[in-house]
N, C-alpha and C positions, 0 to 999 in steps of 0.2 A: 504493500500500500504506500509505503514511504517512497519507494522508487518511482511509482506511478505519479506521485505528487510532483517530483522534480522533472519528470518527462513532460508533464503538462506545462510546467513553468517554461521549459525549453521551447515547447510549441508556441506558447504565447509570445515569447521573445522573438521567434522566427517570424511570426505573423506581423508583429509590430515593425520588425526590420524591413520586411517586404514592402511596407507602406512608404519606406524612405529609401528605396533602392538608388535614387539619384544621388543621395549623400554618399552611399557606399561606392558608387561608380566614380564620383568626383575625387574621393580619396585615392582610389585605385589608379585613376588616370595620372595623378601626381606621382605615384610609384612608377608608372610606365615612363614618365619623363625622366625620373632618376635612373632607370635602367638604360634609357637612351643615352644619357650623359655618360654613364659608366662604360657603355659600349665604345663611345668615342675616346674615352680616357684609356681604356685597355687597348684599343687599336693603336694608339700612340706608344704605349708602353711595350707592346709586343713587336711593333714595327713591321716592316714588309715581310720578314721571314716567318712571322707568326708561329714561332716554335713553342717550347714549353717553358713555363715558369713554375718551378717546384712541382713538376709533374702534371700541371694543369695547362690545357690548351686554352686559347681565348674563348672558345665555345663553352668549355667546361666552367671557366671562371665566371662568365656572364650568367649561365644557367644556375650556377651555385648562388649568385647574388639574387636571382629571381626567387629562389626558394627561401633564402634567409630573410629577404625583405617581406615576403608574404607571411612568414611565421612571426617575425618580430612585430610587425605593424598591425596585424589582424586583431589582436585583443583590444586595441584602442587604449584609452587612458583609465583602465580599471583602478590603478593605484590612486589616481587623483579622485576618482568617484568615491572610493571607500574612505580616503582621507578626508574629503569634504563632509561625508556623512558623519564621521566621528567628530570632526571639529565643530560642526553645527549642532550635534546632539541628535540628529535624525536617526542615527543607528538605534537609539533607545526604543524607537517605535517598532523595531523588528524583534525585540526581545520577547514580546508576548505573542508573536505570530507562530502558527503551527509548523514551523520549519526552522532548520538550522540556517543562520545568516550566511555562513561561508558556503554551505551547500546550495542555498538559493542563488548566491552570486555566481557560483560555478555553473549551475544549470542555465541561468539566464545569459551570462556573458559568453559561455562556450558556444551556445547556439548562434549568437551574433558573430562570434569569432570564426566559426567554421564557414559561415556564409561569406563573411568578408574575405577569408582566406581563399575561397574558391574564385571570387571575383578578382582579387588582387593577383593571384597566381595566374589566372587566365589572361589578364591584361599584360602582365610582365612577360608571360610566355609568348604572346602575340608579337610584342616588340622584339624580343630576342629572336624569334623565328624569322621575322621579316628581315632583320639586319644580319643575322649570323647563321640561320638555319636551325634545324632541330637537334635534339640530343638523343642518342641511342640509349634507350632504357629497356631492359628485358622485362617481358610481361610478368614472369614469375617473381621478380623482385619488387614489383609495385605494392603488393599488400604489406611487405615488410617496411618499405619506405613510408607508406601511409600510417602504419602503426607508430613508427618513430616520430613522424610529424605530429600525430595526435598526442603522444607522450611529451613532446617538446612544448606544445601549446599548453598542456596541463601543468608542466613544471613552470613555464613562464607565468601562468595565472597564479600559482601558489606563491611564487616569489613576490609578485606584485601585491598579492593579498597581505603577505607578511609585512611588506614595507608600508602598505596602506594602513594597517593596524598600528604600526609603530609611529604613525603620525600623531597618535594620542600623546606621545611624548615629544616627538620631533617638531610638530606643529606646522610644518610646511610641506604639503604634498607635492607641489609643483617642483620645488628644488630636489626633492627625493626622487621624483620620476625622471627629472633631467639627468641626474647623476647615474641612476640605474640604467637609463637608456644608453648613455655613452659607454658604460661598462660592457653592455651587451654588444654594442657596435664594435668595440675593439677586442676585449678579452673573450667575448662570446663568439668572435669570428664572423660577425654579420657582414662586415664590409669586404673582408678578404679572408681566405683560408689561413689558418694559424701557421702553416708551414712557411709562410713568408716572414714570420717573426724570427728573431734570434732564437737559437735552440733552447736557451734557458727559459725565455718567455713563452715559447711555444709549449713546453712541457708543463709549466705552471698553468697556463690558460686552458690547456686541454683537460686538465684535472678538475677545473672549477665547474660548478653546475651551469654557469652561463654558456659554456661551450656545448652543452647537451641541449640547449635551446636552438642554437643556430648551426654551429660548425659541424657537429657529428651527423645530424640528419641530412644536411646539405651534401656532405662528403659521400654519404651512402647514395645519395641521389645521382651525383655526377661521376662517382668512381666507386661503384658498388663492389665490395669484396665480402664474400661469404664468411671469411675468417674474422671480420670485424662486427658482424651482425649481433652475435650473442653479447659481446662486451658492451656495445652501444646501448642495446635495449635493456640489459640488466642494470647498467649504471644509470640510465634514465629512470628506471623503476626505483632504484636505490635512492636517488636524489628526491624523487617524488615522495617516497615514504618518509624520508628525513624531514622534508618540508611540511608534510602533513602533521607530523608530531610537533614540530616547532610552532606552526600556525595554531594548532589546537591549544598548546600551552599559553602562547602569547594572547590569543583571543580570549581565553578564560580569565586571564589576569585583567585584560582590558574591560571585559564585561563586569567583573567585580568592582573595578574602579568607577565605572559608569553608574552602577547600582548604588555605590557608597556616596557618590556625588549627587544622587537624587534623580538620575536619568530614567 
């Protein structure tokens, strides 16, 4: 019965989102522009020979960016939404509702996130295909890649929820979101594969949870290796479980403080 409740929440969120498809497309078109700019940039970097950079062709590099952009930008500003609800005290209205607040946010936001992901990835893919051509992906690997993307979006959500809840103490959701976004851009490998970094920074970045949001799923997409599948999926699950525990603890502390303050 509980699961059905959250499924219905997801459906309502999708229906509401479909009423504002133009907003979804406008954001995705901007991502398409970014992909176009990076195509021009990588064309200059690779030069006329268009060889390999750290094992990546220009085609692989751009398609890598298409997926990482879609993953990282699809959730929107969940962190700021939660932070604002906590700052204004609106979160207190959810304490008496017949659902878990974090579960409600996950069901509603993931429905929007998946829809936005499909649109953003579609727009980015169209731009990449027009200017560089397609990417060879074996049909048998697609389910694994999709699972990894879904786990990446879930981990992305949980980290943003944690940071959103911490706004109860930090007080500025916008600054927190800005810092987190830049960390994912660089250490998460959103802008470029981690192999381009110095070896010491590559190893550190690859071990952090941020890399399992962007870098590892995207690398599976453009350079699928069966030997890497179990490690990537298991570590994504490991980080998700760790974040669930941390979010649960911090959320309970936050709720007690809100109750004590009369929320």
